[in-house]
C-alpha positions, 0 to 999 in steps of 0.5 A: 499499500505504501509503495503504491502511494509513493508510486502515485506520488512520483507519477504525479510529480513527473506529470507536474514537471512535464506540465511545467515544461509545457508551460515554459514552451508555451510561454516562449512561443508566446514571447516569440509571437510578440516579437514577431508582431513587433517586427511587423509593426516596425516594418509597417511604420517603415513602409508608411514612412517610405510611402510618405517620402515617395509621395511628398 
């Protein structure tokens, strides 16, 4: 009985660590998406600036 409880505890700990890794990976992907969004905004503003130079 004690061994079963210990086994369940270790399994739960392993699942918890897996969940933390998945959370870390999701956070990294979210940060990458924010960086890409920022880069897109910079390119958009650069395009607007070039358009302003070309037409004025």
